[in-house]
N, C-alpha and C positions, 0 to 999 in steps of 0.2 A: 885257864882254857875250859875247865869243867863248868865254871860258873856261866861262861858265855853259852855253852851248849845247853845247860839247863834253862837259861833264859830264853833261848831260841825255841825249845820244845814247849815251854809255857805259852809263848806267843802264838805258836801254831795251833795248839789245842784250844786256846781262848778264841782265836779267829774262826776255827772250825765250828765251835759251839755257837758263835754268833751267826754264822751262815745257816746252820740248821734252824735256828729260831726264825730267821728271815723267811724261810720257806713257808711257815705257817703263821701268818699274822693273825691278829685278833679278829673275831667275827665282825664284819661290817655289812650290814644289810642294805639292800637297794631301797631307795625312798618309796618304792611301790608298796613295800611291806608296812610302812609307817602311815600310809594314808588310811583315814578312818572309813570304815564301811558305811555305806548308806543304809544297809540293812544289818542290824545287830544279830549276833548268834542267839539262839533260843536258850542255850545252856552254857555253863562255864566250859572253857576249853579242856579237852582231855589230853592225856599224854600220848605221844607217838610211841607205838609198840613195835619192838623187834620180834619178828616171827622166825627169821632164818638168816644164817650167815655161815660161810665156811670157816671164817676166823674172826675173832673179836680182839681188838688191840686198844691199848691205852698207853700213850707215851707223853710224858710231861712236856717234851719239846715240840710236840705236834698238836695242832688244833686246840691250843690252850688246855691241853690235857683231857679233852673230850674224847670219848670212845669213837673208834671208827671200825667199820665192818667191811670185809672183803669176801668176794666170791658168793654168787647166788644170794645176794642180800635181798631180804623181803621185809618191808615195814607196813604196818596197818595204822590207819587213823580215820575215824569217823566214816567208816565204810569204804575208804579209798585204799588201794593197795599199790605200794611203790616197790619196784624192783630195779636193781642196778648192780654194777660190778663193785663199786666202792661208794660207801655212804658214811658221812661224818654226822654224828648226832650231838648237837649242842643241847645238852640236857636241861640246863637252866633256862634257856630261851625257848625250849620246845621247838627246835629248828633243825632242819637237816639240809645237807648238801649231798647231792648224788652225782657221781661221775662215771660215765661209761655205760652205754646201753640202757639208758633210763627208760623205764616202762611204768606208766601210771594208769591204773584203771579206776574210774570213779563210779559211784552208784547212780549218777544221772545218765549213764550210758555212754559217756565220752571215754576215749582211750587216747593217751598221749605218749609219744616216744620222742626222745631227743638224745643228744650227746651228754648234756649236763642239765641239772635242775636244782632249784632251791625251793624248800617248802616250809612255811611257817604254820605250825600246828595251832597257834593261838588265833591267828587271823584267817586260817585256812586259805592262804594265798600261795601261789606258786609262780615261779619264773622258769621257763624252759629255754635252753639255748643250744644252738647247733643242730641243724637238720631236724627241726621240730616238725612233727606231724600230729595233728589233733583230729581224731575221727569220731564220728557217731554213726548210727545206722544209715544216715542219709547223706553224709558229706565227709570230705576230708580237707583239712586246712594244712598247708605247708608254708613254713616261714623259718627265719633264723632265730627269732626271739619271740616268745609268746608269754603274755602276762595273763594269769588265770586266777579268778576269784570264785571259790566254790560257794561261798555264802550267797553272793548276788547272782551266781550262775553266769558270769561274763568272762569272756576271753578276748584279748585284743593284741594286735601287733602294730608296729609303726615303722617297720623296716622292710616293706614289701612282702606280700603274701600271695599265695595261689590257693584257690578254693575249687574243689572238684565236687560237682553234684551229679551223681550217676542217674538220678531219676529222669532228668531231661538232657543228660549228656552235656552239661554246661561246665565251662571252665572260667573262673573269675580271677582277674589279676588286679591288684590294688596295692597302694603303698600303706594306707592306714585302714584298719578294719576292726570292728568290735562285734563279737558274736554273743548274743543273748541265748544261752543254751536252752532254758526252759521254754522261752517264747519261739525258739527256732527262728530268730530274727538276726540279721546282720546289717550293720550300718557301715558304709564306706564314706569316709570324710575327705578323701582326696580323689584324684583321678582314678577311675576304675574302668575295667573292660569285662563284660560278660559275653562269653563266646559259646554258642551252641551250634547244632548242625545247620540251622537255617538263618539265624540272626546274630548280629553283634550289637550289644548295647554298651555305649560309652558315655561317661559323664563325670561329675565332680562330687556329687553328694547323693546317696541313695539309701533308702531304708528297705532292705530286702527281707520280706517275710517268707522265709524258705518253706515253712510248713504249708502256707497257702499258695506258694509259687507266685507271689506278688512283689513287684518292686515299686516303691514309691519314690519319685524323683523330687529332689530339691536342688535345682541348679541346672545349668545347660546339659542336655542329654540328647543323644541320638540313638535310634534303633534302626539298624541297616540290614537290608535283605542281602544275604551273602551271594545268592545266585544272580541278583541284579543290584549291585552296589549303588547304582544311581537312584534306586528306590529306597527312601528312608523317611523316618519321622523325627522331628526335633521339637523339644519343649524345654521350658525352664521350671515347670511345675506339672507333675502328672503321675500317672500310675500305669504299670504294665503287668498284665496277668500272663505269666509265661506258660501256663497250662492251656488257656483258651486263645492265647496270642492276640489279646485285645489290649489296645493302648488308649488311655484316657489322657487328654492333653488340656491344660488349663491356663498356661501363661506363655505369651510370645511363641506360639506353636505354629508348626506347618507340617504338611505331609507332602513329600515329593514322590511322584509316581509317573512313570512313562513320560518323563520330560516336563511334567506339569507340576505346579505348586499350589496346594490348597492351604489357606490360612483362615483363622477365625478366633473368636474369643474362647470358646470351648469346643473341643474337637474329640472325635472318636475314630478309631481305625481297627478293623479286624484283619490281621495279616493272613488268616486262612482263607477267608472269603473275598478279600480285597475290597470290602465295603467300608466306606468312611463317611463321616458327616461332620458338619461344623455349624455352629450357631453364633450369631453376633458378628457384625463386620466381616462377613464372609467374602473372600476373594479367591478366585481360581485363575491362576496365571498360566497361559499356554504360550511360551516364547516361540515355539515352532510356528504357531499360527498367528503370532503377534496379536493375541486376543486376551482380554480380561473378562471374567464373569464375576459380578458382584451382587450382593444381596444380604438378607438377614438370615437365611438358612440354606445350606447346600449339602448335597450328597454326591459321592463319587463311587464308581464301580471300576476298580482297577483292572479286573480281568476282561471286562467288556470295553474298557477304555471309553467310558461315558460318564457324564456328570449332570446333575440337575440343581438348579438354584431357584428358590422361591423367596417370598416376603420382600416385595419391591425389587425384584431382580433386574439387572440390566447388563448388557454386554458392550464392550468397547473393542471394535476391530481397528487396529492401528495400521495405517498405511504410511507411506513415506511423507506425503504432503497433507494428509487429512486423516480423519478417523470417522468410522461409522458407529453410531450409538443405537442400540436396540433394547427395547423394554417390553415387558408383558407380565402377566401374572405368574407364569412359569417359563423358564428357559432351560432347554436341554442341549448339551453338547456331546457329540459322539463321533466315532470314527468307524468306517467300515470299508472293506476292500471294493475296488471297482469290479466291472464285469470280468476282467481278466484274472482277478484274484491276486494280482501282483502289487498293485498300488493302493495304499490306504488313502481314503479321502475324508476330509473333516466336514462335519455338518453341524448346523445350529438350528434348533427349533424353538420358536417363541409362540405361545398360544394363550388365547383370551386377552383381548385388548393389546394386540401387538402394535408397536410403534417403532419407526426407524427414522433417524436423522443423519444426514451427511450434507456437507456444504453444497454439493451439486445434485442432491436428490433426497426426497423425503417420502415416506410411505406410512400407511396405516391399514390395518385389516384385523379380522378376528384372530387370524394366525399367520405366522411367517415361517418359512423354511429357507435356510441359507446354505448352499453348497459353497463353502469357503474355498475349496481347492479350485473349483472351476469358475467361481465368481457368479453364481446363479442364485437369485433371490425370488422366492415364490410368495405371493400375497393371496390369501384365500379368506373369503367371508367379507363381503362388502368392501373390497379393497379400493384404495385410492393411491395413486403414485404421482408425485410432482417432480418435475425437474425444470429449472429455469421458469419460464412463463408458459409451462405446459402442464396439463393435467390429464391422467388416464384413469378410467374406471372400467369395471367389467366383473365377471364372475371369478376369474382367476387371472392374476397378473404375474408374469415372469420377467424379471429384470436381469439382463445379462450384462456383466461388466468385464472390462479388461483389467485383470489384477495389476499388470505392469503400468498401464496408463492411469489406473485408479478412477476410471470414468465408466458410466453406463453407456454401452454402445448400441444396445437394442432392447426393446420392450415388446413382449409377446402377450397378447390378451386373448383369453378363451371365454366366449359367451358374453353377449351384451357389451361388446367392446365399444368404448366411447372415448375418443381423444379430443381434447380441446386445447387450443393454443391461441395466445393473443396474436391478432393480425399484425399489430405493431406494439412491441413491448416497451417502446419509448414514450407512449402516451397512456392516458387513463380513459380512453374511449371504449365503450362497450362493443368492440369489434373482435369477434372470435372466430377462428377457423374451427370447423367441427367435422369429424369423420366418425361414422358409426358402422357396425356390422357384426357378424357372428364371430369372426376371427380377425385379429389385427396384429401386424408387426410394424413397429415404429423403429426406424434406424436413426441413430444420432451420430454426429461427427463433431468432435470438439465440444461436446455437451450442447449442441444445437441440432434442431430437426434437419434431417437430410432427406429421408424418404418415409412414406407411410403406405403400407399395403393392407387392403381390407378385402376379405373374402366372405361372401355370403350375405345377401340382403344389404349390400353396401350402399350407404347414402352419405352425402357430404354437403356442407355449406362452406364455401371457400371464397375469401375475398380475392378478387382478381385485380392486379395492378399492372401498370405499364411504366417502364423506366426509359426515359430518353437517353439514348446512348451518348449523346453529346453533353447535355447539361446534367445528366445523372439525377434529374428530378423524377419523382414518382407521381404518376397520375392514377387515381382510382378509376378503374373501368366499371366495376360493378361486383356482383356476387354470382358465383357459379353454383348451380344446384345439379347434383349428379345422383342418379339412381341406377345401379347395375349390379351384376354378379361380382365383379372385382373392380376395385378402384385403386389406382396407384397415383400417389401425389409426390412430386419432387419439389424440394425447397432449396432456395438459394438466398443467402443473406437474410434469413428469417422470413423470407417472402415465398409465396407459392410461385414456382416457375412453370410447372406443367401439371396437368391432370389428365390421366388416361382412364377411360371407362371401358370395361370389357364385359361381354356376355349380357345381352339384353340392355344395352347401353341407352340411357336417356340422360343427356347432359345439355344444359342451357345456361347461358350467362345473361343476367339481367342488369340493366343500368341501375345505379343507386336511386335514380328518380322514381323507379317503379317498385321499390322494396320498402315495405313498412317495417317498423321495429319488430313486430311480432313474427314476421317472416324471416328475420335474421337469426332466429334461434330454433332449435328443435324443441319439442314440447317438454322433454325431460332434461333440458339443459340445466346444469348446476355447477357453476364455477365456484368452488369451495375455498374460501380463504380463511374462514374462522377456525377450521380444524387443522390447517397446515402448520406443522412445527416450524418455528422460526429460529429456534436455538435448541441445543441438545437437551436442555433440562425439560423441554416440553414433552418429551417422550413418557414422562411419568404421569401425565394427565390423560384422562379420557379424551378431552379436547382442551386445547389452550383457550378456546372461545375468544379468539381475537375479533375485534370489530370487522365486519365485512368491508372489504375495499370498495369504495364508492367510485363508480365509473360514470362518465357523462355520456348521455345518449344524444348524439348530433347527427342529423342527416339533412343538411340544408337543401340538397337537390330534391329529395323526396318532399320536403316541406314546401319548396317553391313550386314543384309540380302539382302538389295537392292544392296549393293556393290558386294556381292557374285553373285547374280543373273546377275548383269550387266557384271561381269567378265566372268561368264559362257557363257553368250550370245556372248561376244566378242570372247572367245576361240572357240565356236561352229562356229561362223561366219568365223574365221580364217582357220578352217579345211575344210570349204566348197571349192570344186574345183572352180577355177576361169575360167570363160568362155572367150575365146579369139575370138574376132570377125574377121572373115576372110574378107579380102578386095578383 
């Protein structure tokens, strides 16, 4: 019985001893400590020094017999000071493990606290774990595990971290981060978010120069206005100065502001002033106005809600069934409230060599102004406007369109108004209705002439036809010449139906047999076909310089009448007695 009892005690003590040894396994370093430094130390490694501890202990069964210190422990090494509740010093390896209230102060100005830490005196590398906080005079990093290399001056984490920058009240969240202490530079290699009072920056890869307050983007990045989240910039390669709030964008970039989107090869935006610019393949998309602005260079003014495009700029106004194309040397788009101050209206200005093309209307002038909201287009500076087989010129031309029907419904001309239309658009005869005056308003219906009102020194040359009600055949009566204070012309089926002349009226209709070719045109008649755009690409040219349309000049009635008159004159002359001169 005694033998069995002694055997039982031996087994118990042997097992207890084995358990105590299992508590303190041999030192096993993290692979981080075995990585070679890119920068070698300038001197041989010094030993870690103990400066203070409440108790010093050495037990063979603990920590491979290495000493461990408890209570107010303080160690020094190469200018760094480590404090903790418990520290194990592996003397041969010049390595320590610190447990509980770890506090490390470094000569580079950084201060680190954590629950636990390991430090290698030979490589001057440290790993901190549990509630890690690394601070310097300008920021604070919080994470669960931090790897710190004193020689290279780098610290990194890979299990999510938060960085606080008091200078600009920024908070940075990221999964992976590397902090270069001496350069005050941080690289985020995974998704990150920089949040301050005004803006949120999000992306996948950034080099943050904290000392300069500059973030360099390498990958998809957005900078969003917190007060207006719909306003933001996007780039895949760029730079952001967080002090001046300037953004430089270089790859696949765009600026979204006030519902509009600006893109270009190289871009810039100042978040404080709201000024932005773009060069190369510039496009400003305004979905609310169904309008695009394109060119080689562009500027935007966010606070004024305006933009300017130069270097072969052009605008595309997209309608349901058609589009209007506008080009000039400079195009400006802006918005301003109406007279009530409640409704914002959109405007477009194109100046110097302005050109416009739409399927049912074309125009050219020195400058063009377009009220997109109300559908009013002003042409100023030797303007010409064409629609169908009609041409209008004057000092100022205002074309009014119905945005819903997408058609010009009236044209108002101020000063030297001159409207020309083919008398019959189905032939190539040089027969043109012409109306002139100081002021003119032309009304269109279904893109065809309906009425023309001319006020002030009004004159007209209009072909008069008569249609047989039964056969529907048309007979040319002659040409009506009118001179009066006000002329009103009514058209039906592209033909003149009625002409009314008011104030000092003088109106006569002459048969074709009495009208020569010269009398069928006003002296300043100019039916311009060479300058008229025939396709939207023509808006980029000063003139497409098309060959002038050739019209035939036929007036058999006049020719026959002239032949009769000539014959009568010849017969009369033949009957006159001949005088014989006496010698």
